DSSP file (Angstrom, degrees, kcal/mol; ACC not computed):
  #  RESIDUE AA STRUCTURE BP1 BP2  ACC     N-H-->O    O-->H-N    N-H-->O    O-->H-N    TCO  KAPPA ALPHA  PHI   PSI    X-CA   Y-CA   Z-CA
    1    1 A M              0   0    0      0, 0.0     2,-0.3     0, 0.0     0, 0.0   0.000 360.0 360.0 360.0 130.8    0.0    0.0    0.0
    2    2 A I        -     0   0    0      2,-0.0    23,-1.1     1,-0.0     2,-0.4  -0.622 360.0-154.4 -80.2 135.0    1.4    3.4   -1.0
    3    3 A K  E     -A   24   0A   0     -2,-0.3     2,-0.5    21,-0.2    21,-0.2  -0.925   7.5-167.3-110.8 134.9    1.5    6.0    1.8
    4    4 A Q  E     -A   23   0A   0     19,-2.5    19,-3.0    -2,-0.4     2,-0.2  -0.983  14.7-138.2-126.4 122.8    1.4    9.8    0.9
    5    5 A G  E     -A   22   0A   0     -2,-0.5     2,-0.4    17,-0.2    17,-0.2  -0.542  16.5-157.0 -75.4 144.0    2.2   12.5    3.4
    6    6 A I  E     +A   21   0A   0     15,-2.8    15,-1.6    -2,-0.2    14,-1.2  -0.989  19.4 162.9-127.1 124.2   -0.1   15.6    3.4
    7    7 A S        -     0   0    0     -2,-0.4     6,-0.1    12,-0.2    12,-0.1  -0.996   9.3-177.2-139.9 136.4    1.0   19.0    4.7
    8    8 A I    >   -     0   0    0     -2,-0.3     3,-1.0     3,-0.1    54,-0.1  -0.958  32.1-131.7-132.8 151.2   -0.7   22.3    4.0
    9    9 A P  T 3  S+     0   0    0      0, 0.0     4,-0.1     0, 0.0    -1,-0.1   0.607  99.2  74.0 -77.3  -8.9    0.2   25.8    5.1
   10   10 A E  T 3  S+     0   0    0      2,-0.1    28,-0.4    51,-0.1    29,-0.1   0.505  96.9  52.0 -81.8  -3.4   -3.4   26.6    6.2
   11   11 A A  S <  S-     0   0    0     -3,-1.0    -3,-0.1    26,-0.1    26,-0.1  -0.952  98.3 -90.9-131.5 152.3   -3.0   24.4    9.3
   12   12 A P        -     0   0    0      0, 0.0     2,-0.5     0, 0.0    -4,-0.1  -0.270  33.5-150.7 -64.4 145.4   -0.4   24.4   12.1
   13   13 A E        -     0   0    0      1,-0.1     6,-0.1    -4,-0.1    20,-0.1  -0.973   7.9-167.1-117.2 128.0    2.7   22.2   11.6
   14   14 A Y  S    S-     0   0    0     -2,-0.5    -1,-0.1     1,-0.3     5,-0.1   0.939  75.4  -2.6 -78.7 -48.1    4.4   20.8   14.7
   15   15 A D    >   -     0   0    0      3,-0.2     3,-2.2     1,-0.0    -1,-0.3  -0.985  63.1-132.2-147.8 128.2    7.6   19.5   13.3
   16   16 A P  T 3  S+     0   0    0      0, 0.0    -1,-0.0     0, 0.0    -2,-0.0   0.652 104.1  67.9 -62.2 -13.9    8.6   19.5    9.6
   17   17 A R  T 3  S+     0   0    0      2,-0.1     2,-0.4    -3,-0.0     0, 0.0   0.660  97.5  63.5 -78.5 -14.0    9.6   15.8    9.9
   18   18 A Y  S <  S-     0   0    0     -3,-2.2    -3,-0.2   -13,-0.0     2,-0.2  -0.887  79.1-129.8-115.7 142.8    6.0   14.8   10.4
   19   19 A S        -     0   0    0     -2,-0.4   -12,-0.2     1,-0.1     3,-0.1  -0.535  14.7-132.8 -83.0 153.2    3.0   15.1    8.0
   20   20 A Q  S    S+     0   0    0    -14,-1.2    11,-2.7     1,-0.2     2,-0.3   0.763  92.1   1.5 -72.1 -24.4   -0.2   16.7    9.2
   21   21 A A  E     -AB   6  30A   0    -15,-1.6   -15,-2.8     9,-0.3     2,-0.4  -0.971  64.8-145.7-154.4 161.2   -2.0   13.7    7.6
   22   22 A V  E     -AB   5  29A   0      7,-2.0     7,-3.1    -2,-0.3     2,-0.5  -0.997   9.1-149.5-133.8 130.4   -1.1   10.5    5.8
   23   23 A R  E     +AB   4  28A   0    -19,-3.0   -19,-2.5    -2,-0.4     2,-0.4  -0.883  16.8 178.1 -97.7 128.3   -3.2    8.9    3.0
   24   24 A A  E >   -AB   3  27A   0      3,-2.8     3,-1.7    -2,-0.5     2,-0.4  -0.919  64.4 -52.0-130.1 103.3   -2.9    5.1    2.9
   25   25 A G  T 3  S-     0   0    0    -23,-1.1   -21,-0.0    -2,-0.4     0, 0.0  -0.557 122.7 -18.4  66.6-124.1   -5.1    3.7    0.2
   26   26 A N  T 3  S+     0   0    0     -2,-0.4     2,-0.4    -3,-0.1    -1,-0.2   0.260 122.3  89.5 -96.4   9.0   -8.6    5.1    0.7
   27   27 A T  E <   -B   24   0A   0     -3,-1.7    -3,-2.8     2,-0.0     2,-0.5  -0.877  57.9-158.5-113.5 140.0   -8.0    6.1    4.3
   28   28 A V  E     -B   23   0A   0     -2,-0.4     2,-0.6    -5,-0.2    -5,-0.2  -0.976   4.8-159.6-116.9 127.3   -6.7    9.4    5.6
   29   29 A Y  E     -B   22   0A   0     -7,-3.1    -7,-2.0    -2,-0.5     2,-0.5  -0.918   9.4-158.9-106.1 116.5   -5.1    9.6    9.0
   30   30 A V  E     -B   21   0A   0     -2,-0.6    -9,-0.3    -9,-0.2     3,-0.1  -0.822   9.8-137.8 -99.5 131.8   -5.0   13.1   10.5
   31   31 A G        -     0   0    0    -11,-2.7     2,-0.1    -2,-0.5   -11,-0.0  -0.315  42.9 -77.7 -74.4 166.5   -2.6   13.9   13.3
   32   32 A G        -     0   0    0     -2,-0.0     2,-0.4     1,-0.0    -1,-0.1  -0.403  50.4-155.7 -64.5 142.0   -3.7   16.1   16.1
   33   33 A T        -     0   0    0     -3,-0.1     2,-0.1    -2,-0.1    26,-0.1  -0.927   9.1-126.3-121.7 147.9   -4.0   19.8   15.4
   34   34 A M        -     0   0    0     -2,-0.4     2,-1.0     1,-0.1    24,-0.1  -0.423  29.2-107.9 -85.6 164.6   -3.8   22.7   17.7
   35   35 A G        +     0   0    0     -2,-0.1     9,-2.6     2,-0.1     2,-0.5  -0.279  69.0 140.8 -86.4  48.5   -6.4   25.5   17.9
   36   36 A V  E     -C   43   0B   0     -2,-1.0     2,-0.7     7,-0.3     7,-0.2  -0.797  50.4-137.9 -95.9 130.7   -4.1   27.9   16.2
   37   37 A D  E >>> -C   42   0B   0      5,-2.7     4,-2.9    -2,-0.5     3,-0.9  -0.793  11.1-154.4 -85.9 116.1   -5.5   30.4   13.7
   38   38 A M  T 345S+     0   0    0     -2,-0.7    -1,-0.1   -28,-0.4   -27,-0.1   0.664  89.1  65.8 -70.3 -14.9   -2.9   30.4   10.9
   39   39 A K  T 345S+     0   0    0      1,-0.1    -1,-0.2   -29,-0.1    -2,-0.0   0.868 120.5  20.2 -69.7 -35.7   -3.9   34.0    9.8
   40   40 A T  T <45S-     0   0    0     -3,-0.9    -2,-0.2     2,-0.2    -1,-0.1   0.641  95.0-132.0-103.9 -20.8   -2.7   35.3   13.2
   41   41 A G  T  <5S+     0   0    0     -4,-2.9     2,-0.3     1,-0.3    -3,-0.2   0.585  73.4 105.1  76.1   9.8   -0.4   32.6   14.3
   42   42 A Q  E   <S-C   37   0B   0     -5,-0.7    -5,-2.7     1,-0.1    -1,-0.3  -0.771  85.2 -79.2-119.5 161.8   -2.0   32.7   17.7
   43   43 A F  E     -C   36   0B   0     -2,-0.3    -7,-0.3    -7,-0.2    -1,-0.1  -0.303  47.4-115.4 -56.0 148.1   -4.5   30.5   19.6
   44   44 A A  S    S-     0   0    0     -9,-2.6    -1,-0.1     1,-0.1    -8,-0.1   0.683  81.5 -35.5 -65.2 -18.9   -8.0   31.1   18.3
   45   45 A G        -     0   0    0    -10,-0.2    -1,-0.1     2,-0.1     6,-0.1  -0.964  65.2 -86.8 175.7 178.0   -9.1   32.5   21.7
   46   46 A P  S    S+     0   0    0      0, 0.0     2,-0.3     0, 0.0    -2,-0.0   0.654  97.5  79.0 -81.6 -15.2   -8.7   32.1   25.4
   47   47 A T  S  > S-     0   0    0      1,-0.1     4,-2.0    -3,-0.0     5,-0.2  -0.643  79.5-128.0 -99.7 153.7  -11.4   29.3   25.9
   48   48 A I  H  > S+     0   0    0     -2,-0.3     4,-2.8     1,-0.2     5,-0.2   0.843 110.6  59.4 -61.4 -34.9  -11.2   25.7   25.1
   49   49 A R  H  > S+     0   0    0      2,-0.2     4,-2.4     1,-0.2    -1,-0.2   0.944 107.4  43.9 -61.2 -47.8  -14.3   26.0   23.1
   50   50 A Q  H  > S+     0   0    0      1,-0.2     4,-2.0     2,-0.2    -2,-0.2   0.896 116.5  47.1 -64.9 -40.6  -12.7   28.6   20.7
   51   51 A Q  H  X S+     0   0    0     -4,-2.0     4,-2.5     2,-0.2    -2,-0.2   0.904 111.9  49.7 -69.3 -41.5   -9.5   26.6   20.4
   52   52 A A  H  X S+     0   0    0     -4,-2.8     4,-2.3     2,-0.2    -2,-0.2   0.914 109.8  52.2 -63.5 -43.3  -11.4   23.3   19.8
   53   53 A H  H  X S+     0   0    0     -4,-2.4     4,-2.0    -5,-0.2    -1,-0.2   0.938 111.5  46.1 -58.0 -47.2  -13.5   24.9   17.1
   54   54 A Q  H  X S+     0   0    0     -4,-2.0     4,-2.4     1,-0.2    -1,-0.2   0.889 109.0  55.8 -65.7 -37.0  -10.4   26.2   15.4
   55   55 A S  H  X S+     0   0    0     -4,-2.5     4,-2.4     1,-0.2    -1,-0.2   0.905 108.4  47.9 -60.3 -40.8   -8.7   22.8   15.7
   56   56 A L  H  X S+     0   0    0     -4,-2.3     4,-2.3     2,-0.2    -1,-0.2   0.865 109.3  52.5 -69.0 -34.1  -11.7   21.2   13.9
   57   57 A L  H  X S+     0   0    0     -4,-2.0     4,-2.0     2,-0.2    -2,-0.2   0.889 109.1  50.9 -65.7 -37.3  -11.5   23.9   11.2
   58   58 A N  H  X S+     0   0    0     -4,-2.4     4,-2.1     2,-0.2    -2,-0.2   0.921 109.7  49.4 -63.5 -44.1   -7.8   23.0   10.8
   59   59 A C  H  X S+     0   0    0     -4,-2.4     4,-2.8     1,-0.2    -2,-0.2   0.903 108.9  53.4 -59.8 -41.5   -8.7   19.3   10.5
   60   60 A Q  H  X S+     0   0    0     -4,-2.3     4,-2.2     1,-0.2    -1,-0.2   0.897 107.8  50.1 -62.2 -41.0  -11.3   20.2    7.9
   61   61 A S  H  X S+     0   0    0     -4,-2.0     4,-1.8     2,-0.2    -1,-0.2   0.901 111.1  49.0 -62.0 -42.8   -8.7   22.1    5.8
   62   62 A I  H  X S+     0   0    0     -4,-2.1     4,-1.6     1,-0.2    -2,-0.2   0.928 112.8  47.3 -62.4 -46.5   -6.3   19.1    6.0
   63   63 A L  H  < S+     0   0    0     -4,-2.8    -2,-0.2     1,-0.2    -1,-0.2   0.851 109.1  53.5 -68.5 -32.7   -9.0   16.7    4.9
   64   64 A Q  H  < S+     0   0    0     -4,-2.2    -1,-0.2     1,-0.2    -2,-0.2   0.878 109.2  50.3 -65.6 -37.6  -10.2   18.9    2.1
   65   65 A A  H  <        0   0    0     -4,-1.8    -1,-0.2     1,-0.3    -2,-0.2   0.819 360.0 360.0 -69.8 -30.3   -6.6   19.0    0.8
   66   66 A A     <        0   0    0     -4,-1.6    -1,-0.3    -5,-0.1    -2,-0.2   0.502 360.0 360.0 -73.1 360.0   -6.4   15.2    1.0
Protein backbone atom coordinates (compact mmCIF):
# COMPACT_ATOMS: atom_id res chain seq x y z
CA UNK A 1 0.00 0.00 0.00
CA UNK A 2 1.37 3.41 -0.98
CA UNK A 3 1.48 6.05 1.77
CA UNK A 4 1.37 9.75 0.91
CA UNK A 5 2.16 12.49 3.42
CA UNK A 6 -0.09 15.56 3.39
CA UNK A 7 0.97 18.97 4.71
CA UNK A 8 -0.67 22.32 4.00
CA UNK A 9 0.23 25.85 5.07
CA UNK A 10 -3.37 26.58 6.18
CA UNK A 11 -2.99 24.38 9.29
CA UNK A 12 -0.35 24.41 12.05
CA UNK A 13 2.65 22.16 11.64
CA UNK A 14 4.37 20.78 14.74
CA UNK A 15 7.57 19.49 13.32
CA UNK A 16 8.60 19.50 9.65
CA UNK A 17 9.63 15.84 9.94
CA UNK A 18 5.98 14.82 10.40
CA UNK A 19 3.02 15.14 8.05
CA UNK A 20 -0.24 16.69 9.18
CA UNK A 21 -1.96 13.69 7.63
CA UNK A 22 -1.14 10.49 5.77
CA UNK A 23 -3.19 8.90 3.01
CA UNK A 24 -2.91 5.11 2.91
CA UNK A 25 -5.11 3.65 0.20
CA UNK A 26 -8.61 5.08 0.64
CA UNK A 27 -8.02 6.13 4.25
CA UNK A 28 -6.66 9.45 5.55
CA UNK A 29 -5.12 9.59 9.02
CA UNK A 30 -4.99 13.11 10.47
CA UNK A 31 -2.57 13.95 13.25
CA UNK A 32 -3.72 16.07 16.16
CA UNK A 33 -3.97 19.75 15.37
CA UNK A 34 -3.82 22.72 17.68
CA UNK A 35 -6.41 25.46 17.86
CA UNK A 36 -4.08 27.96 16.20
CA UNK A 37 -5.49 30.40 13.67
CA UNK A 38 -2.91 30.45 10.88
CA UNK A 39 -3.95 33.96 9.83
CA UNK A 40 -2.72 35.36 13.15
CA UNK A 41 -0.34 32.61 14.30
CA UNK A 42 -2.05 32.71 17.72
CA UNK A 43 -4.48 30.48 19.56
CA UNK A 44 -8.02 31.15 18.31
CA UNK A 45 -9.10 32.48 21.71
CA UNK A 46 -8.67 32.05 25.44
CA UNK A 47 -11.34 29.35 25.87
CA UNK A 48 -11.16 25.66 25.13
CA UNK A 49 -14.34 26.03 23.07
CA UNK A 50 -12.74 28.57 20.70
CA UNK A 51 -9.53 26.57 20.40
CA UNK A 52 -11.38 23.28 19.82
CA UNK A 53 -13.50 24.92 17.12
CA UNK A 54 -10.35 26.19 15.37
CA UNK A 55 -8.71 22.79 15.70
CA UNK A 56 -11.67 21.20 13.91
CA UNK A 57 -11.49 23.86 11.18
CA UNK A 58 -7.79 23.01 10.77
CA UNK A 59 -8.67 19.31 10.47
CA UNK A 60 -11.29 20.18 7.89
CA UNK A 61 -8.72 22.08 5.82
CA UNK A 62 -6.32 19.12 5.95
CA UNK A 63 -9.04 16.67 4.94
CA UNK A 64 -10.18 18.90 2.06
CA UNK A 65 -6.60 19.00 0.81
CA UNK A 66 -6.40 15.21 1.00
